[in-house]
N, C-alpha and C positions, 0 to 999 in steps of 0.2 A: 566494600576493599573486593578485587577479584582475587581468587586465593589461583595456588598453580592448578589444582583440582576441578577451580571454571575454567580457567585457559585454556586446560587441555582438552577439557568436555568440548567448550567451543571451538575449537582448531578442528579435531576431528568429523561435527556436522557440518562444519565450512567443508570440509573436504568431500563426503558424505553427497552435499548440496551438490558440488562442482561436477561431483560423478554422476549422480542424476540427471542434473540438466544436460549435460554435457552426451551424455546417452541419449536420453529424450529425445536431444535435435538431430543426433546422427541418425535417426532410421526417416528424416525427413531433407527433402530437396530444398535449398536455397532460392530466395524471390517467391515464395509460397505463401500462404496463410499461415504456415507453421513456421515462418524462420521468425527469429528472435529482429528479427529490422525488416518490419511489412506494416502498412499501414500506418496505425495510432501509435506502432510503434517507431515505426518511422520518421513518424512527425517530431516524437521527445526527442529522437538520436541524430536528428540531421542539424541540428545547434554546432557537434562535436567537429563530426569534419568543414563545415562552414566556418568554424572558426579556428580550425588546428591547421588544415588541409589547404582550404578551396578561399579562406579571407571573404567570404562570404559575396561572392561572386558564382553565380548562377551560371554562369557561359564556362567555368571552370570545371565546372562540375562534369565527369561523366555523360555522356550522351543521354538520355532517356531513363538517369539512375530511379526521376521520380515515378514513373509508371514501374519499372521493373519492382520496386520497392512495395507497390499498392496505392500509391499518388496517396500514402499519408503525409505528404511535401510536396510543393508547387514550384519549378526553376522556374520565373520568368524571366527569358531571356532578353528581352525587349530593353528594361530597366537593370537586368541581371540580379535579379532582389532576389534571397531563398527566404519562401514566404510558409508558415508553418502556422496554422491557429495552435497548438499545440503549447503550453509551458514550459519554462527553460529551466526546473529546478529538480526533475531527471539528470539533463544533460548537465549541470553542476556538480551534483555528486556522480558521476561517473567520469569528470576527470581525470581524475588519477587513472582508470583504468584504461581508459583511452591511450592515455599515452604511453601504457605499459606498452596494447597494442599497438600503437603506433612502434615502438622500436622493434619488436620482433613478429611483425606483419612479412608478409613478401609482397616487393616491388612488383614482381611481374605477375601479382596474381589479376586477373582479366577484370576481377569489376572494379578495380580503380580503389584510391585510399580510401578508409570509411567506411566500406562494404567490401572488405576481404574476409576471410571466413574465417580469419581474427578477430576481425571486429565482430562479426556476428557472436565467436565463444565467449568474447569479455562483457558482451552483455547480461551471458548467466553467469559468468564470475563476480563481476558487481552486483546482481542482485542476492546472489549467495551471501556475498561479506554483506551486506544491509540487510539482508531477511535476520542472517544468521547475529551480527552485535545486538541487532533488536531483541532479537531474544534472551540474547544476554542481559542487556539494560534493563530490562523486564523481568529477569529472573532476579536480579540485584535489588530490585524493588520491593519483591514478593516475600522475599525472604527473610525482609524488616520486617515484615507481617505476620507470620507465617514460618512451618518450619521450613529447611530444603527440599527436603522428599515432594514436599506439597506444592513449592515454587516449582522446583522442577517440573510435576506431572500437571501442574496449569498451561506452563507455557509449551510443552509439548502437545499438549492436549487443544491448545490453539493452533499448532502448525499442524495437524495432524487431523483435527475437527473439523475444522472451518477450511474457505478458500484458500486459505494463506500460503499452502503451499505448492497448489497449483499453480499461482502466480511468483513464485520464485523457482522453479524449475520447469513450467510449461511452458508459463508467460513472461517470460524474468522482463521483456522488453516494457510490460507497463508498469504505470505511475504508483501501482497499490503497494509493493516491496517496501519504497523508498517512504513511502507514505510510513509506513509501518513503522518502520527504522524511525522514523522521526516521531512520528507519536509517541515511541518508547524512549525517545533521548527526552522528547519533552517533559515527560513524567519522570523519569529520571532526574533530570538536573532540576526541578521545581522539587523535587524531592527532597532532594540535596538541600537546597535554601528553606525548606523551611528545618531541615532535620540542625543547620549550620547555620543559618543567619543571613537576612538579606544583605547585599550589598549592591553597589551599581555593575561592578563585574559580573555578577550571576545575574542583574538584571539583562546584563547585554549578552550574554549568552543565551538568556531563556528569547531575549529577542531577535536575534539573530537565529533559532532553532525557528518562529513563530512565522518569520520572514520567506524560510525555507517550506515552512508545510502549507505556504497559501498558494508561491510561483509555482513549487511543485503538484498541488491539485486544487485551485482557489476553493472547491466549496468543501476543502477540510477546513476554512474558516469556523464552523461547525463544531467543530472539537474543541477549538482552544478553550469557550468560555467554560465545557463541561471538562477537559482536564484541570482544570484546577478544581475541583472537586471531588471527582473520581476515589481521592484514596484519604477524603476529610474523613473524621471521625465522628462528625454530629455536624448538626446544622448549623449550631454556631462556632465550628470551627471553617464548616466555607466561608461564612459571613464574613469571619475574622482572614479569611485568606483574602479574598475581594478585598476586604478594606487595607489590608495592607499594599495588595497590589497597585492599587489606585494613591497609594502616595507619592506625590510629585515628582523627589526623589530616584524612587522605582522606576513609577509607569513612563516619565520621557530617558530615561536611558533605554527603558528595552521598546516605547515605539520609534526612536532614533536608530535603533538597529535591526530593527525588523522591516524598517523601509527601506535603509540600506539594501538590506539583500534582495526587495522590489526590483531595486534599478535597474539590473540587467535587464529583467521582462521589462518592464519601459523603455529601457535604449531599445532593446528589439523593436517592437513597437510604433518608435519613433522609423525606426529604420525599414520596415514593411511597409507601416500604412501611415507614417508622416504624423503620427498623433503619440503621445506616451502614456493615455490610456484610451483601450481597444477592446471593446468582445469581439473576438476575434473567430468567435466559433459562426459566424454569419447569419445566416436564417435558423441555424440548430437551438432549440430555447425548450422553455420548460410549457410547453405546447399545453400539457394537460395539470395545468395550476390549480384548478378551480375542480377538475373530477382526477385526481392522479390514482393511477391503475394501480391501487395497492393488492390486493387479490392476486393478481398474476403474479405482481412480484416478490409477493411471498411464497406461492402455493406453484404457481405454474413450474411442469416437465418443464420450459424453456427458461433455465438460470432463477428460479423459483428459489429464494435465499432460503426458506425451511427444508426446501426437496433435499439440497446441497449440504446444507451444513444444519444441521438438524440440533447440534450440539448450541447453535444461537439459542434457538427456541428452550431447550432445556435452563438455557441459563438464565433465558428471562423470565420462566414460569415457578421455575423452584425455588429461586430467588423473592418471589412474592411471599412466601409460604414457611421459608426455612428460617433463616435466623433474623432478628432482631437489628444484631450488630452489621447485617448489610445494608439495611435503610439508604444509607447512601450515595456507596458502591452501586447498587440494584439501579436506587432511583438516576443517576448518572446515565449505569447502562440503557435505561430507559427511553433515557431522554434523546440520547443520541441514536436512538433503533427507531424512533418515530418520524424526529426531524430527517434525518438520510435515510428513512422511508418514503417520508412524503414526498425528499425536495429528488427523488430518482426517481420514483412513479411519475413524476410530473414531468419528465423529459419526452423530448419526442419519441424516442425512444425505448422506452423501460426497459428493454432486455437485453441495451447497449452492446448490442453486434454479439461478435463471438467470444463468446467466457466462458464463465464456471461457476454458477450460481450466485448470482447479485453480486457484483464484482464491487461495487463499492463499497460493503463490508468488509472487505478482506480487510486491511489495516484497522479495524476497530474490534481485532483482537487482542490488541493494546487496553481497552479499555473491558472488555467482556473476560478479561483477566485475573481482575481484581471482584467478583461476586465470585466467580469460579474457584476463587483458591478459597473463598471463604465457604464456599458450600463442601468443598473437600475437604475442610478442617470442620464441618460438625461431628457430632459425638460419635463414638463407633461403629454403632449399633447401624446411622444414618448411612455415614462415609460410606462401609462397601455396598451398599446400593447405590449412592451416589455416583460410586466408583463405578461399580457393573454398567452403570447407563451410561455413564460420561465415553466408559472404554468401548463402546456398543457402537456409539456414535463417532469414534475417532475410526473403528476401523470398518464403517459402513463407507464415509466420506472418503479413507485411504482407496476404494477401491473404486467408487467412481473417478475421483484422483488419477488413476493411471487406465479408466476404461474410456477417457471424453477428450480422449487428442487430436477427435474431432469438432468442427463447427459442427452448430445443431443448423440442420436441415429440413426440419418437419415445421408444423403448426406449433403453436405456442402449447397448446394442451393436448401435443402429442404424446400419451403414456404410453404407445407402443415404443417411440422412438428410448425414451426415457428407460422403458423395462429393458428391453437392450442394451442400456447401460449398465443399470444395478448389477444382469445375470450373465450378461456377454462376456467373453475373455477383456483379458487387456490389451491396451493396443498402444 
């Protein structure tokens, strides 16, 4: 149950995140790599103006808007199709905010509907909403397992001690904060299902969330089997959870709901490519699958996971030695870490472009929060040491977050550039 104090706290955090996001982007011009709608972000966004302003007619869009927004999508003028390789889940979640922006944006803005200053700003507002809502849902789950203070400390540490905050306020057009929300919502819904009891309606809700998770970022499918286990009390509990899920009366509505949520993506692929199933990324793929670039993915100054989010390393390593009660949540976190690391380091460009610390892990804070809460719930003497280490990690990552507003232009092992981020001024 959400108490008044929880709602007030979440509202204040929502307001703070909106302020930080708008302030961050006020220092940069639009239609460059700093913009909320640029390159990848434009590819996620274009579904909305296509659907609500241009009726998926490429010829109706402002001339050259695909190039002005970093070629994240392509306007094929001959057949009149709007082509984007990015999935539609982010756009689905942002529909209410786009429509609000549509009501208040200026018709005189020369950039055209869908690309006005208001449209850019609403990207940050939407990300702030879903990011804070995800944190609130995660807090509500954790407080059932520990004290309110530890639950609160855990979610705030995930926000400030990982790259989640960067993708919430600095790069809100990407899919990661939406995936984080969906992960947290899935865990919250599943925990209620376990506590209250299975029903067809709750299975449908879980299926809707699962479908959205996949159409927001297809590799998020790795999260789903792990999500059922992260909050389990024992290996026997894990097996019991899977057994219950695979009962036909619950599995069928779950799969049906998940499939229905994938229909919009299949419909778009049919429109754009003439087939309901499509690898839309073309020649981009997992070129290094047999030799994943794990060392730079974890440790390189250019977006290495542990250099930007050392809290993740603390959670993984300390969890191995501290509490027997952490076995299941720690095993789930390690499994997610290994699978996501391997798949991400296999991608043709392991650093994933202009980012902040292995961005594929931003959403997995929803999993790492569980072993972190267990660590913070250690004996009083150990708790002080752990809390101090966690606090140092959060301060360090916060400093980097507000010093890395520019893309990485050095080599992958350019330590000099990285140290300028660490010791240099805020940007």
